[in-house]
CHARMM internal coordinates of N, CA and C (Angstrom, degrees):
IC EDIT
DIST 1 N 1 CA 1.4370
DIST 1 CA 1 C 1.5331
ANGL 1 N 1 CA 1 C 108.18
DIST 1 C 2 N 1.3176
ANGL 1 CA 1 C 2 N 116.85
DIHE 1 N 1 CA 1 C 2 N 135.82
DIST 2 N 2 CA 1.4558
ANGL 1 C 2 N 2 CA 122.06
DIHE 1 CA 1 C 2 N 2 CA -178.55
DIST 2 CA 2 C 1.5203
ANGL 2 N 2 CA 2 C 110.45
DIHE 1 C 2 N 2 CA 2 C -93.98
DIST 2 C 3 N 1.3216
ANGL 2 CA 2 C 3 N 115.33
DIHE 2 N 2 CA 2 C 3 N 143.81
DIST 3 N 3 CA 1.4584
ANGL 2 C 3 N 3 CA 120.88
DIHE 2 CA 2 C 3 N 3 CA 178.01
DIST 3 CA 3 C 1.5283
ANGL 3 N 3 CA 3 C 107.73
DIHE 2 C 3 N 3 CA 3 C -122.24
DIST 3 C 4 N 1.3247
ANGL 3 CA 3 C 4 N 116.26
DIHE 3 N 3 CA 3 C 4 N 131.54
DIST 4 N 4 CA 1.4547
ANGL 3 C 4 N 4 CA 121.50
DIHE 3 CA 3 C 4 N 4 CA 179.03
DIST 4 CA 4 C 1.5143
ANGL 4 N 4 CA 4 C 109.53
DIHE 3 C 4 N 4 CA 4 C -109.78
DIST 4 C 5 N 1.3033
ANGL 4 CA 4 C 5 N 116.28
DIHE 4 N 4 CA 4 C 5 N 134.23
DIST 5 N 5 CA 1.4600
ANGL 4 C 5 N 5 CA 121.90
DIHE 4 CA 4 C 5 N 5 CA 178.00
DIST 5 CA 5 C 1.5287
ANGL 5 N 5 CA 5 C 108.31
DIHE 4 C 5 N 5 CA 5 C -78.77
DIST 5 C 6 N 1.3206
ANGL 5 CA 5 C 6 N 117.86
DIHE 5 N 5 CA 5 C 6 N 120.24
DIST 6 N 6 CA 1.4650
ANGL 5 C 6 N 6 CA 121.76
DIHE 5 CA 5 C 6 N 6 CA -178.05
DIST 6 CA 6 C 1.5168
ANGL 6 N 6 CA 6 C 112.96
DIHE 5 C 6 N 6 CA 6 C -120.11
DIST 6 C 7 N 1.3158
ANGL 6 CA 6 C 7 N 117.57
DIHE 6 N 6 CA 6 C 7 N 10.51
DIST 7 N 7 CA 1.4575
ANGL 6 C 7 N 7 CA 119.90
DIHE 6 CA 6 C 7 N 7 CA -175.74
DIST 7 CA 7 C 1.5330
ANGL 7 N 7 CA 7 C 112.34
DIHE 6 C 7 N 7 CA 7 C -107.02
DIST 7 C 8 N 1.3319
ANGL 7 CA 7 C 8 N 117.50
DIHE 7 N 7 CA 7 C 8 N 25.83
DIST 8 N 8 CA 1.4619
ANGL 7 C 8 N 8 CA 119.74
DIHE 7 CA 7 C 8 N 8 CA 179.07
DIST 8 CA 8 C 1.5259
ANGL 8 N 8 CA 8 C 110.10
DIHE 7 C 8 N 8 CA 8 C -73.00
DIST 8 C 9 N 1.3247
ANGL 8 CA 8 C 9 N 115.57
DIHE 8 N 8 CA 8 C 9 N 151.07
DIST 9 N 9 CA 1.4568
ANGL 8 C 9 N 9 CA 121.01
DIHE 8 CA 8 C 9 N 9 CA 176.40
DIST 9 CA 9 C 1.5306
ANGL 9 N 9 CA 9 C 108.62
DIHE 8 C 9 N 9 CA 9 C -70.34
DIST 9 C 10 N 1.3273
ANGL 9 CA 9 C 10 N 115.70
DIHE 9 N 9 CA 9 C 10 N 146.77
DIST 10 N 10 CA 1.4621
ANGL 9 C 10 N 10 CA 120.27
DIHE 9 CA 9 C 10 N 10 CA -179.17
DIST 10 CA 10 C 1.5259
ANGL 10 N 10 CA 10 C 112.37
DIHE 9 C 10 N 10 CA 10 C -64.83
DIST 10 C 11 N 1.3235
ANGL 10 CA 10 C 11 N 117.37
DIHE 10 N 10 CA 10 C 11 N -28.94
DIST 11 N 11 CA 1.4625
ANGL 10 C 11 N 11 CA 120.97
DIHE 10 CA 10 C 11 N 11 CA -177.14
DIST 11 CA 11 C 1.5218
ANGL 11 N 11 CA 11 C 112.89
DIHE 10 C 11 N 11 CA 11 C -92.29
DIST 11 C 12 N 1.3069
ANGL 11 CA 11 C 12 N 117.34
DIHE 11 N 11 CA 11 C 12 N 3.22
DIST 12 N 12 CA 1.4568
ANGL 11 C 12 N 12 CA 120.33
DIHE 11 CA 11 C 12 N 12 CA -178.93
DIST 12 CA 12 C 1.5228
ANGL 12 N 12 CA 12 C 109.35
DIHE 11 C 12 N 12 CA 12 C -62.62
DIST 12 C 13 N 1.3132
ANGL 12 CA 12 C 13 N 117.17
DIHE 12 N 12 CA 12 C 13 N 126.06
DIST 13 N 13 CA 1.4549
ANGL 12 C 13 N 13 CA 121.78
DIHE 12 CA 12 C 13 N 13 CA -179.67
DIST 13 CA 13 C 1.5220
ANGL 13 N 13 CA 13 C 113.33
DIHE 12 C 13 N 13 CA 13 C 85.57
DIST 13 C 14 N 1.3135
ANGL 13 CA 13 C 14 N 118.09
DIHE 13 N 13 CA 13 C 14 N -1.28
DIST 14 N 14 CA 1.4629
ANGL 13 C 14 N 14 CA 121.36
DIHE 13 CA 13 C 14 N 14 CA -178.48
DIST 14 CA 14 C 1.5199
ANGL 14 N 14 CA 14 C 110.10
DIHE 13 C 14 N 14 CA 14 C -114.89
DIST 14 C 15 N 1.2972
ANGL 14 CA 14 C 15 N 115.80
DIHE 14 N 14 CA 14 C 15 N 46.84
DIST 15 N 15 CA 1.4595
ANGL 14 C 15 N 15 CA 119.97
DIHE 14 CA 14 C 15 N 15 CA -179.02
DIST 15 CA 15 C 1.5206
ANGL 15 N 15 CA 15 C 110.76
DIHE 14 C 15 N 15 CA 15 C -78.13
DIST 15 C 16 N 1.3187
ANGL 15 CA 15 C 16 N 116.13
DIHE 15 N 15 CA 15 C 16 N 152.53
DIST 16 N 16 CA 1.4583
ANGL 15 C 16 N 16 CA 121.91
DIHE 15 CA 15 C 16 N 16 CA 179.35
DIST 16 CA 16 C 1.5205
ANGL 16 N 16 CA 16 C 109.64
DIHE 15 C 16 N 16 CA 16 C -68.94
DIST 16 C 17 N 1.3161
ANGL 16 CA 16 C 17 N 115.79
DIHE 16 N 16 CA 16 C 17 N 129.75
DIST 17 N 17 CA 1.4579
ANGL 16 C 17 N 17 CA 121.01
DIHE 16 CA 16 C 17 N 17 CA 179.38
DIST 17 CA 17 C 1.5260
ANGL 17 N 17 CA 17 C 107.44
DIHE 16 C 17 N 17 CA 17 C -132.36
DIST 17 C 18 N 1.3271
ANGL 17 CA 17 C 18 N 118.57
DIHE 17 N 17 CA 17 C 18 N 107.18
DIST 18 N 18 CA 1.4704
ANGL 17 C 18 N 18 CA 121.13
DIHE 17 CA 17 C 18 N 18 CA -177.73
DIST 18 CA 18 C 1.5261
ANGL 18 N 18 CA 18 C 113.02
DIHE 17 C 18 N 18 CA 18 C -60.18
DIST 18 C 19 N 1.3164
ANGL 18 CA 18 C 19 N 117.46
DIHE 18 N 18 CA 18 C 19 N -33.19
DIST 19 N 19 CA 1.4660
ANGL 18 C 19 N 19 CA 120.41
DIHE 18 CA 18 C 19 N 19 CA -179.96
DIST 19 CA 19 C 1.5199
ANGL 19 N 19 CA 19 C 110.30
DIHE 18 C 19 N 19 CA 19 C -65.31
DIST 19 C 20 N 1.3141
ANGL 19 CA 19 C 20 N 117.14
DIHE 19 N 19 CA 19 C 20 N -44.38
DIST 20 N 20 CA 1.4622
ANGL 19 C 20 N 20 CA 121.07
DIHE 19 CA 19 C 20 N 20 CA 178.75
DIST 20 CA 20 C 1.5223
ANGL 20 N 20 CA 20 C 110.33
DIHE 19 C 20 N 20 CA 20 C -64.75
DIST 20 C 21 N 1.3023
ANGL 20 CA 20 C 21 N 117.50
DIHE 20 N 20 CA 20 C 21 N -41.31
DIST 21 N 21 CA 1.4572
ANGL 20 C 21 N 21 CA 121.37
DIHE 20 CA 20 C 21 N 21 CA 178.66
DIST 21 CA 21 C 1.5227
ANGL 21 N 21 CA 21 C 110.26
DIHE 20 C 21 N 21 CA 21 C -61.45
DIST 21 C 22 N 1.3361
ANGL 21 CA 21 C 22 N 117.45
DIHE 21 N 21 CA 21 C 22 N -47.06
DIST 22 N 22 CA 1.4591
ANGL 21 C 22 N 22 CA 121.52
DIHE 21 CA 21 C 22 N 22 CA 179.13
DIST 22 CA 22 C 1.5316
ANGL 22 N 22 CA 22 C 110.58
DIHE 21 C 22 N 22 CA 22 C -62.14
DIST 22 C 23 N 1.3258
ANGL 22 CA 22 C 23 N 117.56
DIHE 22 N 22 CA 22 C 23 N -41.67
DIST 23 N 23 CA 1.4595
ANGL 22 C 23 N 23 CA 121.74
DIHE 22 CA 22 C 23 N 23 CA 179.74
DIST 23 CA 23 C 1.5224
ANGL 23 N 23 CA 23 C 111.03
DIHE 22 C 23 N 23 CA 23 C -62.38
DIST 23 C 24 N 1.3081
ANGL 23 CA 23 C 24 N 117.31
DIHE 23 N 23 CA 23 C 24 N -42.40
DIST 24 N 24 CA 1.4703
ANGL 23 C 24 N 24 CA 120.86
DIHE 23 CA 23 C 24 N 24 CA 178.82
DIST 24 CA 24 C 1.5224
ANGL 24 N 24 CA 24 C 111.45
DIHE 23 C 24 N 24 CA 24 C -65.70
DIST 24 C 25 N 1.3158
ANGL 24 CA 24 C 25 N 117.04
DIHE 24 N 24 CA 24 C 25 N -42.92
DIST 25 N 25 CA 1.4720
ANGL 24 C 25 N 25 CA 120.77
DIHE 24 CA 24 C 25 N 25 CA 179.26
DIST 25 CA 25 C 1.5233
ANGL 25 N 25 CA 25 C 109.83
DIHE 24 C 25 N 25 CA 25 C -64.93
DIST 25 C 26 N 1.3306
ANGL 25 CA 25 C 26 N 117.07
DIHE 25 N 25 CA 25 C 26 N -45.67
DIST 26 N 26 CA 1.4679
ANGL 25 C 26 N 26 CA 120.56
DIHE 25 CA 25 C 26 N 26 CA 179.18
DIST 26 CA 26 C 1.5217
ANGL 26 N 26 CA 26 C 110.66
DIHE 25 C 26 N 26 CA 26 C -61.56
DIST 26 C 27 N 1.3118
ANGL 26 CA 26 C 27 N 117.96
DIHE 26 N 26 CA 26 C 27 N -41.14
DIST 27 N 27 CA 1.4594
ANGL 26 C 27 N 27 CA 121.79
DIHE 26 CA 26 C 27 N 27 CA 178.33
DIST 27 CA 27 C 1.5170
ANGL 27 N 27 CA 27 C 112.00
DIHE 26 C 27 N 27 CA 27 C -63.62
DIST 27 C 28 N 1.3249
ANGL 27 CA 27 C 28 N 116.89
DIHE 27 N 27 CA 27 C 28 N -40.32
DIST 28 N 28 CA 1.4640
ANGL 27 C 28 N 28 CA 120.93
DIHE 27 CA 27 C 28 N 28 CA 178.77
DIST 28 CA 28 C 1.5241
ANGL 28 N 28 CA 28 C 110.93
DIHE 27 C 28 N 28 CA 28 C -66.43
DIST 28 C 29 N 1.3243
ANGL 28 CA 28 C 29 N 116.86
DIHE 28 N 28 CA 28 C 29 N -40.00
DIST 29 N 29 CA 1.4737
ANGL 28 C 29 N 29 CA 120.47
DIHE 28 CA 28 C 29 N 29 CA 178.77
DIST 29 CA 29 C 1.5300
ANGL 29 N 29 CA 29 C 110.00
DIHE 28 C 29 N 29 CA 29 C -66.36
DIST 29 C 30 N 1.3245
ANGL 29 CA 29 C 30 N 117.46
DIHE 29 N 29 CA 29 C 30 N -42.47
DIST 30 N 30 CA 1.4663
ANGL 29 C 30 N 30 CA 120.12
DIHE 29 CA 29 C 30 N 30 CA 179.60
DIST 30 CA 30 C 1.5267
ANGL 30 N 30 CA 30 C 111.44
DIHE 29 C 30 N 30 CA 30 C -65.47
DIST 30 C 31 N 1.3322
ANGL 30 CA 30 C 31 N 117.60
DIHE 30 N 30 CA 30 C 31 N -39.73
DIST 31 N 31 CA 1.4620
ANGL 30 C 31 N 31 CA 120.78
DIHE 30 CA 30 C 31 N 31 CA 178.05
DIST 31 CA 31 C 1.5264
ANGL 31 N 31 CA 31 C 110.39
DIHE 30 C 31 N 31 CA 31 C -65.29
DIST 31 C 32 N 1.3370
ANGL 31 CA 31 C 32 N 117.42
DIHE 31 N 31 CA 31 C 32 N -41.84
DIST 32 N 32 CA 1.4612
ANGL 31 C 32 N 32 CA 121.26
DIHE 31 CA 31 C 32 N 32 CA 177.23
DIST 32 CA 32 C 1.5248
ANGL 32 N 32 CA 32 C 110.40
DIHE 31 C 32 N 32 CA 32 C -60.91
DIST 32 C 33 N 1.3215
ANGL 32 CA 32 C 33 N 116.96
DIHE 32 N 32 CA 32 C 33 N -43.77
DIST 33 N 33 CA 1.4609
ANGL 32 C 33 N 33 CA 120.77
DIHE 32 CA 32 C 33 N 33 CA -178.78
DIST 33 CA 33 C 1.5363
ANGL 33 N 33 CA 33 C 110.94
DIHE 32 C 33 N 33 CA 33 C -66.38
DIST 33 C 34 N 1.3222
ANGL 33 CA 33 C 34 N 117.73
DIHE 33 N 33 CA 33 C 34 N -38.79
DIST 34 N 34 CA 1.4634
ANGL 33 C 34 N 34 CA 120.51
DIHE 33 CA 33 C 34 N 34 CA 176.68
DIST 34 CA 34 C 1.5269
ANGL 34 N 34 CA 34 C 111.01
DIHE 33 C 34 N 34 CA 34 C -60.96
DIST 34 C 35 N 1.3350
ANGL 34 CA 34 C 35 N 116.77
DIHE 34 N 34 CA 34 C 35 N -43.92
DIST 35 N 35 CA 1.4679
ANGL 34 C 35 N 35 CA 120.49
DIHE 34 CA 34 C 35 N 35 CA 178.78
DIST 35 CA 35 C 1.5250
ANGL 35 N 35 CA 35 C 110.61
DIHE 34 C 35 N 35 CA 35 C -64.86
DIST 35 C 36 N 1.3326
ANGL 35 CA 35 C 36 N 117.11
DIHE 35 N 35 CA 35 C 36 N -39.64
DIST 36 N 36 CA 1.4651
ANGL 35 C 36 N 36 CA 121.32
DIHE 35 CA 35 C 36 N 36 CA 179.24
DIST 36 CA 36 C 1.5220
ANGL 36 N 36 CA 36 C 110.74
DIHE 35 C 36 N 36 CA 36 C -62.97
DIST 36 C 37 N 1.3186
ANGL 36 CA 36 C 37 N 116.68
DIHE 36 N 36 CA 36 C 37 N -44.68
DIST 37 N 37 CA 1.4603
ANGL 36 C 37 N 37 CA 120.38
DIHE 36 CA 36 C 37 N 37 CA -179.81
DIST 37 CA 37 C 1.5291
ANGL 37 N 37 CA 37 C 111.25
DIHE 36 C 37 N 37 CA 37 C -66.57
DIST 37 C 38 N 1.3143
ANGL 37 CA 37 C 38 N 117.19
DIHE 37 N 37 CA 37 C 38 N -37.02
DIST 38 N 38 CA 1.4628
ANGL 37 C 38 N 38 CA 120.97
DIHE 37 CA 37 C 38 N 38 CA 178.00
DIST 38 CA 38 C 1.5164
ANGL 38 N 38 CA 38 C 110.41
DIHE 37 C 38 N 38 CA 38 C -64.40
DIST 38 C 39 N 1.3434
ANGL 38 CA 38 C 39 N 116.61
DIHE 38 N 38 CA 38 C 39 N -46.00
DIST 39 N 39 CA 1.4713
ANGL 38 C 39 N 39 CA 120.03
DIHE 38 CA 38 C 39 N 39 CA 178.72
DIST 39 CA 39 C 1.5219
ANGL 39 N 39 CA 39 C 110.74
DIHE 38 C 39 N 39 CA 39 C -61.14
DIST 39 C 40 N 1.3198
ANGL 39 CA 39 C 40 N 116.83
DIHE 39 N 39 CA 39 C 40 N -40.97
DIST 40 N 40 CA 1.4597
ANGL 39 C 40 N 40 CA 120.91
DIHE 39 CA 39 C 40 N 40 CA -179.85
DIST 40 CA 40 C 1.5284
ANGL 40 N 40 CA 40 C 110.93
DIHE 39 C 40 N 40 CA 40 C -63.70
DIST 40 C 41 N 1.3305
ANGL 40 CA 40 C 41 N 117.11
DIHE 40 N 40 CA 40 C 41 N -44.56
DIST 41 N 41 CA 1.4640
ANGL 40 C 41 N 41 CA 120.83
DIHE 40 CA 40 C 41 N 41 CA 179.56
DIST 41 CA 41 C 1.5169
ANGL 41 N 41 CA 41 C 111.42
DIHE 40 C 41 N 41 CA 41 C -65.54
DIST 41 C 42 N 1.3296
ANGL 41 CA 41 C 42 N 117.19
DIHE 41 N 41 CA 41 C 42 N -41.78
DIST 42 N 42 CA 1.4684
ANGL 41 C 42 N 42 CA 120.32
DIHE 41 CA 41 C 42 N 42 CA -179.88
DIST 42 CA 42 C 1.5218
ANGL 42 N 42 CA 42 C 111.64
DIHE 41 C 42 N 42 CA 42 C -67.52
DIST 42 C 43 N 1.3260
ANGL 42 CA 42 C 43 N 117.16
DIHE 42 N 42 CA 42 C 43 N -32.37
DIST 43 N 43 CA 1.4627
ANGL 42 C 43 N 43 CA 119.60
DIHE 42 CA 42 C 43 N 43 CA -178.34
DIST 43 CA 43 C 1.5187
ANGL 43 N 43 CA 43 C 112.15
DIHE 42 C 43 N 43 CA 43 C -69.53
DIST 43 C 44 N 1.3251
ANGL 43 CA 43 C 44 N 117.85
DIHE 43 N 43 CA 43 C 44 N -17.47
DIST 44 N 44 CA 1.4683
ANGL 43 C 44 N 44 CA 120.23
DIHE 43 CA 43 C 44 N 44 CA 178.27
DIST 44 CA 44 C 1.5265
ANGL 44 N 44 CA 44 C 112.18
DIHE 43 C 44 N 44 CA 44 C -84.51
DIST 44 C 45 N 1.3328
ANGL 44 CA 44 C 45 N 117.73
DIHE 44 N 44 CA 44 C 45 N -11.72
DIST 45 N 45 CA 1.4598
ANGL 44 C 45 N 45 CA 120.98
DIHE 44 CA 44 C 45 N 45 CA -178.88
DIST 45 CA 45 C 1.5252
ANGL 45 N 45 CA 45 C 111.08
DIHE 44 C 45 N 45 CA 45 C -78.14
DIST 45 C 46 N 1.3194
ANGL 45 CA 45 C 46 N 115.89
DIHE 45 N 45 CA 45 C 46 N 153.31
DIST 46 N 46 CA 1.4640
ANGL 45 C 46 N 46 CA 120.79
DIHE 45 CA 45 C 46 N 46 CA 176.37
DIST 46 CA 46 C 1.5241
ANGL 46 N 46 CA 46 C 109.13
DIHE 45 C 46 N 46 CA 46 C -78.96
DIST 46 C 47 N 1.3227
ANGL 46 CA 46 C 47 N 116.15
DIHE 46 N 46 CA 46 C 47 N 167.16
DIST 47 N 47 CA 1.4629
ANGL 46 C 47 N 47 CA 121.13
DIHE 46 CA 46 C 47 N 47 CA 178.61
DIST 47 CA 47 C 1.5251
ANGL 47 N 47 CA 47 C 110.36
DIHE 46 C 47 N 47 CA 47 C -60.19
DIST 47 C 48 N 1.3179
ANGL 47 CA 47 C 48 N 117.07
DIHE 47 N 47 CA 47 C 48 N -38.02
DIST 48 N 48 CA 1.4736
ANGL 47 C 48 N 48 CA 121.33
DIHE 47 CA 47 C 48 N 48 CA 179.36
DIST 48 CA 48 C 1.5244
ANGL 48 N 48 CA 48 C 110.62
DIHE 47 C 48 N 48 CA 48 C -65.24
DIST 48 C 49 N 1.3188
ANGL 48 CA 48 C 49 N 117.65
DIHE 48 N 48 CA 48 C 49 N -43.17
DIST 49 N 49 CA 1.4650
ANGL 48 C 49 N 49 CA 120.98
DIHE 48 CA 48 C 49 N 49 CA 179.03
DIST 49 CA 49 C 1.5232
ANGL 49 N 49 CA 49 C 111.04
DIHE 48 C 49 N 49 CA 49 C -65.18
DIST 49 C 50 N 1.3166
ANGL 49 CA 49 C 50 N 116.61
DIHE 49 N 49 CA 49 C 50 N -39.68
DIST 50 N 50 CA 1.4627
ANGL 49 C 50 N 50 CA 120.00
DIHE 49 CA 49 C 50 N 50 CA 177.10
DIST 50 CA 50 C 1.5221
ANGL 50 N 50 CA 50 C 110.57
DIHE 49 C 50 N 50 CA 50 C -64.26
DIST 50 C 51 N 1.3233
ANGL 50 CA 50 C 51 N 115.95
DIHE 50 N 50 CA 50 C 51 N -40.41
DIST 51 N 51 CA 1.4677
ANGL 50 C 51 N 51 CA 120.29
DIHE 50 CA 50 C 51 N 51 CA 178.85
DIST 51 CA 51 C 1.5248
ANGL 51 N 51 CA 51 C 110.49
DIHE 50 C 51 N 51 CA 51 C -62.58
DIST 51 C 52 N 1.3237
ANGL 51 CA 51 C 52 N 116.89
DIHE 51 N 51 CA 51 C 52 N -37.75
DIST 52 N 52 CA 1.4680
ANGL 51 C 52 N 52 CA 121.24
DIHE 51 CA 51 C 52 N 52 CA 179.43
DIST 52 CA 52 C 1.5276
ANGL 52 N 52 CA 52 C 112.11
DIHE 51 C 52 N 52 CA 52 C -61.13
DIST 52 C 53 N 1.3072
ANGL 52 CA 52 C 53 N 117.50
DIHE 52 N 52 CA 52 C 53 N -31.68
DIST 53 N 53 CA 1.4689
ANGL 52 C 53 N 53 CA 119.68
DIHE 52 CA 52 C 53 N 53 CA 179.53
DIST 53 CA 53 C 1.5259
ANGL 53 N 53 CA 53 C 111.89
DIHE 52 C 53 N 53 CA 53 C -100.01
DIST 53 C 54 N 1.3370
ANGL 53 CA 53 C 54 N 116.55
DIHE 53 N 53 CA 53 C 54 N 8.96
DIST 54 N 54 CA 1.4592
ANGL 53 C 54 N 54 CA 120.88
DIHE 53 CA 53 C 54 N 54 CA 173.68
DIST 54 CA 54 C 1.5136
ANGL 54 N 54 CA 54 C 114.77
DIHE 53 C 54 N 54 CA 54 C 81.01
DIST 54 C 55 N 1.3135
ANGL 54 CA 54 C 55 N 117.41
DIHE 54 N 54 CA 54 C 55 N 27.26
DIST 55 N 55 CA 1.4656
ANGL 54 C 55 N 55 CA 121.64
DIHE 54 CA 54 C 55 N 55 CA 178.35
DIST 55 CA 55 C 1.5052
ANGL 55 N 55 CA 55 C 110.52
DIHE 54 C 55 N 55 CA 55 C -123.00
DIST 55 C 56 N 1.3212
ANGL 55 CA 55 C 56 N 115.05
DIHE 55 N 55 CA 55 C 56 N 161.72
DIST 56 N 56 CA 1.4614
ANGL 55 C 56 N 56 CA 121.16
DIHE 55 CA 55 C 56 N 56 CA 171.06
DIST 56 CA 56 C 1.5181
ANGL 56 N 56 CA 56 C 107.73
DIHE 55 C 56 N 56 CA 56 C -123.03
DIST 56 C 57 N 1.3078
ANGL 56 CA 56 C 57 N 115.98
DIHE 56 N 56 CA 56 C 57 N 170.79
DIST 57 N 57 CA 1.4685
ANGL 56 C 57 N 57 CA 120.97
DIHE 56 CA 56 C 57 N 57 CA -178.52
DIST 57 CA 57 C 1.5464
ANGL 57 N 57 CA 57 C 109.87
DIHE 56 C 57 N 57 CA 57 C -57.93
DIST 57 C 58 N 1.3257
ANGL 57 CA 57 C 58 N 116.77
DIHE 57 N 57 CA 57 C 58 N -37.84
DIST 58 N 58 CA 1.4665
ANGL 57 C 58 N 58 CA 120.37
DIHE 57 CA 57 C 58 N 58 CA -178.87
DIST 58 CA 58 C 1.5185
ANGL 58 N 58 CA 58 C 113.67
DIHE 57 C 58 N 58 CA 58 C -68.20
DIST 58 C 59 N 1.3269
ANGL 58 CA 58 C 59 N 116.99
DIHE 58 N 58 CA 58 C 59 N -22.69
DIST 59 N 59 CA 1.4747
ANGL 58 C 59 N 59 CA 120.21
DIHE 58 CA 58 C 59 N 59 CA 179.89
DIST 59 CA 59 C 1.5286
ANGL 59 N 59 CA 59 C 112.13
DIHE 58 C 59 N 59 CA 59 C -73.18
DIST 59 C 60 N 1.3130
ANGL 59 CA 59 C 60 N 116.94
DIHE 59 N 59 CA 59 C 60 N -21.63
DIST 60 N 60 CA 1.4725
ANGL 59 C 60 N 60 CA 120.41
DIHE 59 CA 59 C 60 N 60 CA -175.90
DIST 60 CA 60 C 1.5227
ANGL 60 N 60 CA 60 C 110.76
DIHE 59 C 60 N 60 CA 60 C -63.16
DIST 60 C 61 N 1.3082
ANGL 60 CA 60 C 61 N 117.41
DIHE 60 N 60 CA 60 C 61 N -40.57
DIST 61 N 61 CA 1.4739
ANGL 60 C 61 N 61 CA 120.54
DIHE 60 CA 60 C 61 N 61 CA -177.23
DIST 61 CA 61 C 1.5300
ANGL 61 N 61 CA 61 C 112.06
DIHE 60 C 61 N 61 CA 61 C -65.46
DIST 61 C 62 N 1.3241
ANGL 61 CA 61 C 62 N 117.48
DIHE 61 N 61 CA 61 C 62 N -23.07
DIST 62 N 62 CA 1.4589
ANGL 61 C 62 N 62 CA 120.36
DIHE 61 CA 61 C 62 N 62 CA -178.19
DIST 62 CA 62 C 1.5235
ANGL 62 N 62 CA 62 C 113.07
DIHE 61 C 62 N 62 CA 62 C -87.51
DIST 62 C 63 N 1.3013
ANGL 62 CA 62 C 63 N 117.87
DIHE 62 N 62 CA 62 C 63 N 4.04
DIST 63 N 63 CA 1.4562
ANGL 62 C 63 N 63 CA 121.31
DIHE 62 CA 62 C 63 N 63 CA -177.58
DIST 63 CA 63 C 1.5063
ANGL 63 N 63 CA 63 C 110.35
DIHE 62 C 63 N 63 CA 63 C -87.96
END
COOR INIT
IC SEED 1 N 1 CA 1 C
IC BUILD
């Protein structure tokens, strides 16, 4: 017969880790900056160039 432990604390394994917090924040900032740079580069393209890559001007804001 198998027995499962069900009396663990809810916070077990969820301890505060400053390194993980910093890594997540840095990752979010880098992802935001990548999206910003992509939008900026796409906004310099002409409508014809955007059409060639399958985008329209309205698609840029969703990137």
